[in-house]
MARTIRO-68582 format. One record per residue (C-alpha): residue number from 0; x, y, z. Coordinates in pm, whole numbers. Layout:
<recs>
<rec><i>NUM</i><x>X</x><y>Y</y><z>Z</z></rec>
...
</recs>
This chain:
<recs>
<rec><i>0</i><x>-10634</x><y>18297</y><z>12633</z></rec>
<rec><i>1</i><x>-10947</x><y>18155</y><z>12474</z></rec>
<rec><i>2</i><x>-11249</x><y>18379</y><z>12418</z></rec>
<rec><i>3</i><x>-11592</x><y>18341</y><z>12269</z></rec>
<rec><i>4</i><x>-11854</x><y>18082</y><z>12357</z></rec>
<rec><i>5</i><x>-11842</x><y>17705</y><z>12397</z></rec>
<rec><i>6</i><x>-11938</x><y>17557</y><z>12058</z></rec>
<rec><i>7</i><x>-12226</x><y>17310</y><z>12048</z></rec>
<rec><i>8</i><x>-12007</x><y>17092</y><z>11825</z></rec>
<rec><i>9</i><x>-11809</x><y>17005</y><z>12135</z></rec>
<rec><i>10</i><x>-12069</x><y>16738</y><z>12198</z></rec>
<rec><i>11</i><x>-11938</x><y>16541</y><z>11898</z></rec>
<rec><i>12</i><x>-11620</x><y>16455</y><z>12089</z></rec>
<rec><i>13</i><x>-11774</x><y>16153</y><z>12258</z></rec>
<rec><i>14</i><x>-11432</x><y>16004</y><z>12343</z></rec>
<rec><i>15</i><x>-11306</x><y>16317</y><z>12521</z></rec>
<rec><i>16</i><x>-11207</x><y>16240</y><z>12879</z></rec>
<rec><i>17</i><x>-11023</x><y>16558</y><z>12988</z></rec>
<rec><i>18</i><x>-11131</x><y>16918</y><z>12923</z></rec>
<rec><i>19</i><x>-10967</x><y>17211</y><z>13100</z></rec>
<rec><i>20</i><x>-11085</x><y>17558</y><z>12999</z></rec>
<rec><i>21</i><x>-10996</x><y>17730</y><z>13326</z></rec>
<rec><i>22</i><x>-10899</x><y>18099</y><z>13340</z></rec>
<rec><i>23</i><x>-11002</x><y>18217</y><z>12997</z></rec>
<rec><i>24</i><x>-11245</x><y>18472</y><z>12856</z></rec>
<rec><i>25</i><x>-11518</x><y>18226</y><z>12764</z></rec>
<rec><i>26</i><x>-11866</x><y>18376</y><z>12777</z></rec>
<rec><i>27</i><x>-12219</x><y>18271</y><z>12697</z></rec>
<rec><i>28</i><x>-12394</x><y>17965</y><z>12835</z></rec>
<rec><i>29</i><x>-12287</x><y>17606</y><z>12882</z></rec>
<rec><i>30</i><x>-12451</x><y>17424</y><z>12588</z></rec>
<rec><i>31</i><x>-12675</x><y>17128</y><z>12662</z></rec>
<rec><i>32</i><x>-12464</x><y>16927</y><z>12418</z></rec>
<rec><i>33</i><x>-12202</x><y>16878</y><z>12690</z></rec>
<rec><i>34</i><x>-12430</x><y>16597</y><z>12804</z></rec>
<rec><i>35</i><x>-12309</x><y>16399</y><z>12502</z></rec>
<rec><i>36</i><x>-11953</x><y>16386</y><z>12639</z></rec>
<rec><i>37</i><x>-12018</x><y>16052</y><z>12807</z></rec>
<rec><i>38</i><x>-11647</x><y>15968</y><z>12839</z></rec>
<rec><i>39</i><x>-11562</x><y>16291</y><z>13020</z></rec>
<rec><i>40</i><x>-11390</x><y>16248</y><z>13356</z></rec>
<rec><i>41</i><x>-11235</x><y>16593</y><z>13416</z></rec>
<rec><i>42</i><x>-11424</x><y>16914</y><z>13328</z></rec>
<rec><i>43</i><x>-11291</x><y>17250</y><z>13446</z></rec>
<rec><i>44</i><x>-11463</x><y>17579</y><z>13356</z></rec>
<rec><i>45</i><x>-11336</x><y>17783</y><z>13653</z></rec>
<rec><i>46</i><x>-11264</x><y>18155</y><z>13619</z></rec>
<rec><i>47</i><x>-11446</x><y>18250</y><z>13302</z></rec>
<rec><i>48</i><x>-11744</x><y>18471</y><z>13216</z></rec>
<rec><i>49</i><x>-12011</x><y>18208</y><z>13170</z></rec>
<rec><i>50</i><x>-12376</x><y>18299</y><z>13218</z></rec>
<rec><i>51</i><x>-12708</x><y>18120</y><z>13203</z></rec>
<rec><i>52</i><x>-12812</x><y>17805</y><z>13385</z></rec>
<rec><i>53</i><x>-12636</x><y>17477</y><z>13446</z></rec>
<rec><i>54</i><x>-12794</x><y>17241</y><z>13190</z></rec>
<rec><i>55</i><x>-12975</x><y>16937</y><z>13328</z></rec>
<rec><i>56</i><x>-12795</x><y>16728</y><z>13067</z></rec>
<rec><i>57</i><x>-12486</x><y>16751</y><z>13290</z></rec>
<rec><i>58</i><x>-12639</x><y>16457</y><z>13476</z></rec>
<rec><i>59</i><x>-12560</x><y>16229</y><z>13180</z></rec>
<rec><i>60</i><x>-12186</x><y>16245</y><z>13251</z></rec>
<rec><i>61</i><x>-12182</x><y>15937</y><z>13473</z></rec>
<rec><i>62</i><x>-11803</x><y>15890</y><z>13448</z></rec>
<rec><i>63</i><x>-11716</x><y>16248</y><z>13547</z></rec>
<rec><i>64</i><x>-11510</x><y>16262</y><z>13866</z></rec>
<rec><i>65</i><x>-11410</x><y>16631</y><z>13862</z></rec>
<rec><i>66</i><x>-11637</x><y>16924</y><z>13774</z></rec>
<rec><i>67</i><x>-11553</x><y>17286</y><z>13843</z></rec>
<rec><i>68</i><x>-11739</x><y>17591</y><z>13713</z></rec>
<rec><i>69</i><x>-11662</x><y>17835</y><z>13993</z></rec>
<rec><i>70</i><x>-11596</x><y>18209</y><z>13953</z></rec>
<rec><i>71</i><x>-11846</x><y>18265</y><z>13672</z></rec>
<rec><i>72</i><x>-12191</x><y>18424</y><z>13664</z></rec>
<rec><i>73</i><x>-12406</x><y>18114</y><z>13633</z></rec>
<rec><i>74</i><x>-12756</x><y>18148</y><z>13768</z></rec>
<rec><i>75</i><x>-13080</x><y>17961</y><z>13829</z></rec>
<rec><i>76</i><x>-13125</x><y>17659</y><z>14049</z></rec>
<rec><i>77</i><x>-12886</x><y>17369</y><z>14091</z></rec>
<rec><i>78</i><x>-13025</x><y>17080</y><z>13884</z></rec>
<rec><i>79</i><x>-13126</x><y>16769</y><z>14076</z></rec>
<rec><i>80</i><x>-12955</x><y>16573</y><z>13798</z></rec>
<rec><i>81</i><x>-12625</x><y>16643</y><z>13974</z></rec>
<rec><i>82</i><x>-12722</x><y>16347</y><z>14191</z></rec>
<rec><i>83</i><x>-12682</x><y>16119</y><z>13888</z></rec>
<rec><i>84</i><x>-12307</x><y>16184</y><z>13879</z></rec>
<rec><i>85</i><x>-12223</x><y>15868</y><z>14070</z></rec>
<rec><i>86</i><x>-11849</x><y>15896</y><z>13999</z></rec>
<rec><i>87</i><x>-11820</x><y>16261</y><z>14103</z></rec>
<rec><i>88</i><x>-11549</x><y>16334</y><z>14362</z></rec>
<rec><i>89</i><x>-11507</x><y>16713</y><z>14331</z></rec>
<rec><i>90</i><x>-11788</x><y>16964</y><z>14271</z></rec>
<rec><i>91</i><x>-11702</x><y>17334</y><z>14273</z></rec>
<rec><i>92</i><x>-11974</x><y>17580</y><z>14174</z></rec>
<rec><i>93</i><x>-11869</x><y>17853</y><z>14413</z></rec>
<rec><i>94</i><x>-11878</x><y>18225</y><z>14337</z></rec>
<rec><i>95</i><x>-12172</x><y>18229</y><z>14098</z></rec>
<rec><i>96</i><x>-12532</x><y>18351</y><z>14128</z></rec>
<rec><i>97</i><x>-12715</x><y>18024</y><z>14189</z></rec>
<rec><i>98</i><x>-13044</x><y>18047</y><z>14377</z></rec>
<rec><i>99</i><x>-13289</x><y>17801</y><z>14527</z></rec>
<rec><i>100</i><x>-13211</x><y>17508</y><z>14753</z></rec>
<rec><i>101</i><x>-12931</x><y>17252</y><z>14762</z></rec>
<rec><i>102</i><x>-13072</x><y>16944</y><z>14585</z></rec>
<rec><i>103</i><x>-13104</x><y>16649</y><z>14820</z></rec>
<rec><i>104</i><x>-13004</x><y>16425</y><z>14527</z></rec>
<rec><i>105</i><x>-12640</x><y>16536</y><z>14574</z></rec>
<rec><i>106</i><x>-12645</x><y>16300</y><z>14871</z></rec>
<rec><i>107</i><x>-12631</x><y>16009</y><z>14623</z></rec>
<rec><i>108</i><x>-12283</x><y>16103</y><z>14501</z></rec>
<rec><i>109</i><x>-11938</x><y>15998</y><z>14626</z></rec>
<rec><i>110</i><x>-11802</x><y>16348</y><z>14674</z></rec>
<rec><i>111</i><x>-11478</x><y>16426</y><z>14850</z></rec>
<rec><i>112</i><x>-11515</x><y>16802</y><z>14807</z></rec>
<rec><i>113</i><x>-11831</x><y>17017</y><z>14779</z></rec>
<rec><i>114</i><x>-11796</x><y>17393</y><z>14726</z></rec>
<rec><i>115</i><x>-12114</x><y>17597</y><z>14673</z></rec>
<rec><i>116</i><x>-11992</x><y>17909</y><z>14852</z></rec>
<rec><i>117</i><x>-12057</x><y>18268</y><z>14744</z></rec>
<rec><i>118</i><x>-12393</x><y>18210</y><z>14582</z></rec>
<rec><i>119</i><x>-12750</x><y>18303</y><z>14677</z></rec>
<rec><i>120</i><x>-12869</x><y>17962</y><z>14791</z></rec>
<rec><i>121</i><x>-13151</x><y>17936</y><z>15045</z></rec>
<rec><i>122</i><x>-13330</x><y>17670</y><z>15244</z></rec>
<rec><i>123</i><x>-13192</x><y>17417</y><z>15490</z></rec>
<rec><i>124</i><x>-12870</x><y>17222</y><z>15491</z></rec>
<rec><i>125</i><x>-13001</x><y>16884</y><z>15366</z></rec>
<rec><i>126</i><x>-12939</x><y>16597</y><z>15605</z></rec>
<rec><i>127</i><x>-12892</x><y>16382</y><z>15293</z></rec>
<rec><i>128</i><x>-12549</x><y>16542</y><z>15249</z></rec>
<rec><i>129</i><x>-12450</x><y>16379</y><z>15576</z></rec>
<rec><i>130</i><x>-12479</x><y>16042</y><z>15405</z></rec>
<rec><i>131</i><x>-12174</x><y>16114</y><z>15186</z></rec>
<rec><i>132</i><x>-11920</x><y>15945</y><z>15412</z></rec>
<rec><i>133</i><x>-11633</x><y>16033</y><z>15176</z></rec>
<rec><i>134</i><x>-11668</x><y>16411</y><z>15221</z></rec>
<rec><i>135</i><x>-11354</x><y>16587</y><z>15343</z></rec>
<rec><i>136</i><x>-11455</x><y>16946</y><z>15251</z></rec>
<rec><i>137</i><x>-11788</x><y>17129</y><z>15269</z></rec>
<rec><i>138</i><x>-11785</x><y>17495</y><z>15165</z></rec>
<rec><i>139</i><x>-12127</x><y>17662</y><z>15181</z></rec>
<rec><i>140</i><x>-12029</x><y>18001</y><z>15320</z></rec>
<rec><i>141</i><x>-12170</x><y>18333</y><z>15196</z></rec>
<rec><i>142</i><x>-12520</x><y>18215</y><z>15102</z></rec>
<rec><i>143</i><x>-12864</x><y>18258</y><z>15260</z></rec>
<rec><i>144</i><x>-12902</x><y>17913</y><z>15413</z></rec>
<rec><i>145</i><x>-13131</x><y>17878</y><z>15715</z></rec>
<rec><i>146</i><x>-13236</x><y>17619</y><z>15969</z></rec>
<rec><i>147</i><x>-13005</x><y>17432</y><z>16205</z></rec>
<rec><i>148</i><x>-12685</x><y>17233</y><z>16165</z></rec>
<rec><i>149</i><x>-12805</x><y>16870</y><z>16152</z></rec>
<rec><i>150</i><x>-12679</x><y>16632</y><z>16420</z></rec>
<rec><i>151</i><x>-12597</x><y>16388</y><z>16140</z></rec>
<rec><i>152</i><x>-12289</x><y>16602</y><z>16077</z></rec>
<rec><i>153</i><x>-12117</x><y>16370</y><z>16323</z></rec>
<rec><i>154</i><x>-12143</x><y>16090</y><z>16066</z></rec>
<rec><i>155</i><x>-11891</x><y>16261</y><z>15837</z></rec>
<rec><i>156</i><x>-11588</x><y>16115</y><z>16009</z></rec>
<rec><i>157</i><x>-11358</x><y>16197</y><z>15713</z></rec>
<rec><i>158</i><x>-11449</x><y>16569</y><z>15722</z></rec>
<rec><i>159</i><x>-11156</x><y>16809</y><z>15751</z></rec>
<rec><i>160</i><x>-11307</x><y>17147</y><z>15653</z></rec>
<rec><i>161</i><x>-11661</x><y>17261</y><z>15738</z></rec>
<rec><i>162</i><x>-11721</x><y>17620</y><z>15629</z></rec>
<rec><i>163</i><x>-12079</x><y>17747</y><z>15656</z></rec>
<rec><i>164</i><x>-12020</x><y>18097</y><z>15796</z></rec>
<rec><i>165</i><x>-12211</x><y>18405</y><z>15681</z></rec>
<rec><i>166</i><x>-12544</x><y>18232</y><z>15636</z></rec>
<rec><i>167</i><x>-12854</x><y>18255</y><z>15854</z></rec>
<rec><i>168</i><x>-12826</x><y>17930</y><z>16047</z></rec>
<rec><i>169</i><x>-12987</x><y>17917</y><z>16389</z></rec>
<rec><i>170</i><x>-13015</x><y>17647</y><z>16654</z></rec>
<rec><i>171</i><x>-12715</x><y>17510</y><z>16841</z></rec>
<rec><i>172</i><x>-12384</x><y>17341</y><z>16767</z></rec>
<rec><i>173</i><x>-12462</x><y>16968</y><z>16775</z></rec>
<rec><i>174</i><x>-12268</x><y>16772</y><z>17036</z></rec>
<rec><i>175</i><x>-12202</x><y>16510</y><z>16766</z></rec>
<rec><i>176</i><x>-11936</x><y>16750</y><z>16638</z></rec>
<rec><i>177</i><x>-11703</x><y>16568</y><z>16879</z></rec>
<rec><i>178</i><x>-11705</x><y>16265</y><z>16649</z></rec>
<rec><i>179</i><x>-11509</x><y>16453</y><z>16383</z></rec>
<rec><i>180</i><x>-11162</x><y>16352</y><z>16493</z></rec>
<rec><i>181</i><x>-10983</x><y>16466</y><z>16173</z></rec>
<rec><i>182</i><x>-11165</x><y>16801</y><z>16147</z></rec>
<rec><i>183</i><x>-10909</x><y>17077</y><z>16086</z></rec>
<rec><i>184</i><x>-11126</x><y>17387</y><z>16028</z></rec>
<rec><i>185</i><x>-11471</x><y>17477</y><z>16161</z></rec>
<rec><i>186</i><x>-11631</x><y>17804</y><z>16045</z></rec>
<rec><i>187</i><x>-11979</x><y>17869</y><z>16187</z></rec>
<rec><i>188</i><x>-12032</x><y>18247</y><z>16202</z></rec>
<rec><i>189</i><x>-12412</x><y>18275</y><z>16176</z></rec>
<rec><i>190</i><x>-12689</x><y>18317</y><z>16435</z></rec>
<rec><i>191</i><x>-12605</x><y>18003</y><z>16629</z></rec>
<rec><i>192</i><x>-12717</x><y>18006</y><z>16992</z></rec>
<rec><i>193</i><x>-12683</x><y>17780</y><z>17292</z></rec>
<rec><i>194</i><x>-12356</x><y>17697</y><z>17460</z></rec>
<rec><i>195</i><x>-12020</x><y>17584</y><z>17332</z></rec>
<rec><i>196</i><x>-12026</x><y>17203</y><z>17349</z></rec>
<rec><i>197</i><x>-11747</x><y>17052</y><z>17557</z></rec>
<rec><i>198</i><x>-11727</x><y>16783</y><z>17285</z></rec>
<rec><i>199</i><x>-11523</x><y>17028</y><z>17076</z></rec>
<rec><i>200</i><x>-11231</x><y>16912</y><z>17288</z></rec>
<rec><i>201</i><x>-11260</x><y>16571</y><z>17119</z></rec>
<rec><i>202</i><x>-11178</x><y>16719</y><z>16776</z></rec>
<rec><i>203</i><x>-10810</x><y>16638</y><z>16817</z></rec>
<rec><i>204</i><x>-10704</x><y>16776</y><z>16478</z></rec>
<rec><i>205</i><x>-10885</x><y>17109</y><z>16506</z></rec>
<rec><i>206</i><x>-10660</x><y>17399</y><z>16404</z></rec>
<rec><i>207</i><x>-10903</x><y>17678</y><z>16310</z></rec>
<rec><i>208</i><x>-11217</x><y>17741</y><z>16515</z></rec>
<rec><i>209</i><x>-11420</x><y>18036</y><z>16383</z></rec>
<rec><i>210</i><x>-11737</x><y>18093</y><z>16587</z></rec>
<rec><i>211</i><x>-11754</x><y>18473</y><z>16586</z></rec>
<rec><i>212</i><x>-12073</x><y>18674</y><z>16526</z></rec>
<rec><i>213</i><x>-12313</x><y>18425</y><z>16677</z></rec>
<rec><i>214</i><x>-12536</x><y>18430</y><z>16985</z></rec>
<rec><i>215</i><x>-12340</x><y>18176</y><z>17186</z></rec>
<rec><i>216</i><x>-12383</x><y>18201</y><z>17562</z></rec>
<rec><i>217</i><x>-12251</x><y>18030</y><z>17873</z></rec>
<rec><i>218</i><x>-11886</x><y>17975</y><z>17953</z></rec>
<rec><i>219</i><x>-11582</x><y>17880</y><z>17748</z></rec>
<rec><i>220</i><x>-11540</x><y>17504</y><z>17804</z></rec>
<rec><i>221</i><x>-11216</x><y>17400</y><z>17969</z></rec>
<rec><i>222</i><x>-11202</x><y>17109</y><z>17723</z></rec>
<rec><i>223</i><x>-11071</x><y>17348</y><z>17455</z></rec>
<rec><i>224</i><x>-10741</x><y>17314</y><z>17639</z></rec>
<rec><i>225</i><x>-10728</x><y>16953</y><z>17519</z></rec>
<rec><i>226</i><x>-10651</x><y>17082</y><z>17167</z></rec>
<rec><i>227</i><x>-10304</x><y>17186</y><z>17280</z></rec>
<rec><i>228</i><x>-10114</x><y>17023</y><z>16993</z></rec>
<rec><i>229</i><x>-10337</x><y>17137</y><z>16707</z></rec>
<rec><i>230</i><x>-10513</x><y>17470</y><z>16774</z></rec>
<rec><i>231</i><x>-10374</x><y>17765</y><z>16576</z></rec>
<rec><i>232</i><x>-10662</x><y>18016</y><z>16560</z></rec>
<rec><i>233</i><x>-10953</x><y>18061</y><z>16803</z></rec>
<rec><i>234</i><x>-11218</x><y>18322</y><z>16724</z></rec>
<rec><i>235</i><x>-11498</x><y>18340</y><z>16980</z></rec>
<rec><i>236</i><x>-11557</x><y>18714</y><z>16963</z></rec>
<rec><i>237</i><x>-11890</x><y>18893</y><z>16923</z></rec>
<rec><i>238</i><x>-12104</x><y>18646</y><z>17115</z></rec>
<rec><i>239</i><x>-12271</x><y>18646</y><z>17458</z></rec>
<rec><i>240</i><x>-12015</x><y>18438</y><z>17645</z></rec>
<rec><i>241</i><x>-11990</x><y>18482</y><z>18023</z></rec>
<rec><i>242</i><x>-11773</x><y>18360</y><z>18308</z></rec>
<rec><i>243</i><x>-11397</x><y>18371</y><z>18330</z></rec>
<rec><i>244</i><x>-11134</x><y>18281</y><z>18074</z></rec>
<rec><i>245</i><x>-11029</x><y>17925</y><z>18165</z></rec>
<rec><i>246</i><x>-10664</x><y>17879</y><z>18254</z></rec>
<rec><i>247</i><x>-10669</x><y>17561</y><z>18041</z></rec>
<rec><i>248</i><x>-10653</x><y>17777</y><z>17727</z></rec>
<rec><i>249</i><x>-10289</x><y>17830</y><z>17817</z></rec>
<rec><i>250</i><x>-10226</x><y>17467</y><z>17725</z></rec>
<rec><i>251</i><x>-10272</x><y>17558</y><z>17357</z></rec>
<rec><i>252</i><x>-9907</x><y>17637</y><z>17302</z></rec>
<rec><i>253</i><x>-9946</x><y>17639</y><z>16921</z></rec>
<rec><i>254</i><x>-10213</x><y>17911</y><z>16928</z></rec>
<rec><i>255</i><x>-10125</x><y>18224</y><z>16728</z></rec>
<rec><i>256</i><x>-10456</x><y>18416</y><z>16735</z></rec>
<rec><i>257</i><x>-10703</x><y>18442</y><z>17026</z></rec>
<rec><i>258</i><x>-11004</x><y>18668</y><z>16977</z></rec>
<rec><i>259</i><x>-11240</x><y>18688</y><z>17276</z></rec>
<rec><i>260</i><x>-11353</x><y>19049</y><z>17246</z></rec>
<rec><i>261</i><x>-11714</x><y>19171</y><z>17250</z></rec>
<rec><i>262</i><x>-11855</x><y>18921</y><z>17497</z></rec>
<rec><i>263</i><x>-11946</x><y>18947</y><z>17867</z></rec>
<rec><i>264</i><x>-11643</x><y>18769</y><z>18006</z></rec>
<rec><i>265</i><x>-11542</x><y>18872</y><z>18358</z></rec>
<rec><i>266</i><x>-11286</x><y>18814</y><z>18629</z></rec>
<rec><i>267</i><x>-10910</x><y>18828</y><z>18597</z></rec>
<rec><i>268</i><x>-10686</x><y>18701</y><z>18321</z></rec>
<rec><i>269</i><x>-10511</x><y>18369</y><z>18395</z></rec>
<rec><i>270</i><x>-10133</x><y>18388</y><z>18399</z></rec>
<rec><i>271</i><x>-10128</x><y>18055</y><z>18213</z></rec>
<rec><i>272</i><x>-10202</x><y>18246</y><z>17891</z></rec>
<rec><i>273</i><x>-9836</x><y>18340</y><z>17900</z></rec>
<rec><i>274</i><x>-9751</x><y>17977</y><z>17815</z></rec>
<rec><i>275</i><x>-9872</x><y>18035</y><z>17457</z></rec>
<rec><i>276</i><x>-9529</x><y>18108</y><z>17318</z></rec>
<rec><i>277</i><x>-9654</x><y>18143</y><z>16959</z></rec>
<rec><i>278</i><x>-9937</x><y>18385</y><z>17037</z></rec>
<rec><i>279</i><x>-9926</x><y>18687</y><z>16805</z></rec>
<rec><i>280</i><x>-10273</x><y>18844</y><z>16838</z></rec>
<rec><i>281</i><x>-10480</x><y>18871</y><z>17157</z></rec>
<rec><i>282</i><x>-10806</x><y>19069</y><z>17159</z></rec>
<rec><i>283</i><x>-10989</x><y>19103</y><z>17491</z></rec>
<rec><i>284</i><x>-11172</x><y>19437</y><z>17468</z></rec>
<rec><i>285</i><x>-11545</x><y>19495</y><z>17519</z></rec>
<rec><i>286</i><x>-11575</x><y>19254</y><z>17812</z></rec>
<rec><i>287</i><x>-11597</x><y>19290</y><z>18189</z></rec>
<rec><i>288</i><x>-11244</x><y>19172</y><z>18261</z></rec>
<rec><i>289</i><x>-11069</x><y>19350</y><z>18546</z></rec>
<rec><i>290</i><x>-10736</x><y>19368</y><z>18731</z></rec>
<rec><i>291</i><x>-10393</x><y>19362</y><z>18566</z></rec>
<rec><i>292</i><x>-10264</x><y>19211</y><z>18243</z></rec>
<rec><i>293</i><x>-10051</x><y>18914</y><z>18356</z></rec>
<rec><i>294</i><x>-9680</x><y>18978</y><z>18357</z></rec>
<rec><i>295</i><x>-9633</x><y>18654</y><z>18161</z></rec>
<rec><i>296</i><x>-9827</x><y>18800</y><z>17866</z></rec>
<rec><i>297</i><x>-9638</x><y>19125</y><z>17873</z></rec>
<rec><i>298</i><x>-9314</x><y>18929</y><z>17854</z></rec>
<rec><i>299</i><x>-9435</x><y>18780</y><z>17523</z></rec>
<rec><i>300</i><x>-9503</x><y>19133</y><z>17399</z></rec>
<rec><i>301</i><x>-9159</x><y>19256</y><z>17510</z></rec>
<rec><i>302</i><x>-8998</x><y>18965</y><z>17327</z></rec>
<rec><i>303</i><x>-9174</x><y>19072</y><z>17004</z></rec>
<rec><i>304</i><x>-9370</x><y>18747</y><z>16986</z></rec>
<rec><i>305</i><x>-9706</x><y>18898</y><z>17072</z></rec>
<rec><i>306</i><x>-9766</x><y>19170</y><z>16811</z></rec>
<rec><i>307</i><x>-10107</x><y>19299</y><z>16922</z></rec>
<rec><i>308</i><x>-10293</x><y>19309</y><z>17255</z></rec>
<rec><i>309</i><x>-10622</x><y>19494</y><z>17294</z></rec>
<rec><i>310</i><x>-10809</x><y>19543</y><z>17622</z></rec>
<rec><i>311</i><x>-11039</x><y>19780</y><z>17809</z></rec>
<rec><i>312</i><x>-10762</x><y>19979</y><z>17972</z></rec>
<rec><i>313</i><x>-11003</x><y>20163</y><z>18201</z></rec>
<rec><i>314</i><x>-11080</x><y>19825</y><z>18361</z></rec>
<rec><i>315</i><x>-10755</x><y>19637</y><z>18302</z></rec>
<rec><i>316</i><x>-10415</x><y>19773</y><z>18391</z></rec>
<rec><i>317</i><x>-10223</x><y>19694</y><z>18074</z></rec>
<rec><i>318</i><x>-9878</x><y>19848</y><z>18029</z></rec>
<rec><i>319</i><x>-9808</x><y>19629</y><z>17726</z></rec>
<rec><i>320</i><x>-10136</x><y>19674</y><z>17532</z></rec>
<rec><i>321</i><x>-10095</x><y>19793</y><z>17173</z></rec>
<rec><i>322</i><x>-10452</x><y>19930</y><z>17174</z></rec>
<rec><i>323</i><x>-10676</x><y>20052</y><z>17453</z></rec>
<rec><i>324</i><x>-11049</x><y>20038</y><z>17392</z></rec>
<rec><i>325</i><x>-11359</x><y>20211</y><z>17530</z></rec>
<rec><i>326</i><x>-11720</x><y>20228</y><z>17413</z></rec>
<rec><i>327</i><x>-11704</x><y>20601</y><z>17353</z></rec>
<rec><i>328</i><x>-11389</x><y>20615</y><z>17141</z></rec>
<rec><i>329</i><x>-11332</x><y>20262</y><z>17013</z></rec>
<rec><i>330</i><x>-10977</x><y>20128</y><z>17010</z></rec>
<rec><i>331</i><x>-10683</x><y>20370</y><z>17017</z></rec>
<rec><i>332</i><x>-10315</x><y>20276</y><z>16960</z></rec>
<rec><i>333</i><x>-10097</x><y>20313</y><z>17266</z></rec>
<rec><i>334</i><x>-9762</x><y>20328</y><z>17092</z></rec>
<rec><i>335</i><x>-9659</x><y>19986</y><z>17230</z></rec>
<rec><i>336</i><x>-9567</x><y>19816</y><z>16904</z></rec>
</recs>
């Protein structure tokens, strides 16, 4: 393990192309002299104890393709000079204490992966980021970002992971989301309103859909049943969804987790849910669902496939529920495990 600070003399190594200092005990600030490392292509400072600001001189490293300084205690604003890194493919500054806005200049890069999660960033999600057609990962979760999700998101046709949950985004989910045919994971737990766009059914590679803790209203679109070969996890809980649970959800035979609790869903449960042979967790409590838990679902529970079922047992007859829930007492184990 290396300890101490980064020496300013490092800047004398003008032919250095690879520098990996990850997972050490390096403290202090990043010296401005790193801007003299004009041959540097790989620079990894992850998992140290660095403090101070990110020097603007970092923008001089025009050949750098990989820069990570996550899991430190860096602070201050993100320098606009990051936009000068025209060769940059990977930027990871997550889990620091950066403040201020995301510089629009980052939109001039050729990033594949952008991780600014777990900081204290504010302001809007710049539409300029949507001009980086090479992006496959955007991680901006756990910040204080506001505004709406720009419709230009649909231009990022190479995007596989879009994680912006636990911010303060408002507005609606843009229908252009349906243009993201290789999207694997969508995490949008914020203050998003409006309805669930039926265009989500066009995201043929979608495996993880995390839309909990929003203000979504309206019904669950039947088009989510079109994701039958890809969907693994569907979290729609803690919203304002109404209507019945569509039988088309039963087409998602690869689904392992279905969380629909804490909405205003009503009606009976479709027996087609029993077709989800890989379903392990089903949470339905805090809704207005009535009648009897379908026999087909209880069979999954009896076969030890479905590990957990929660429901409002005073409204739903559920002999196979593992937890019964009520407003007054919360959720109580039934002994069906």
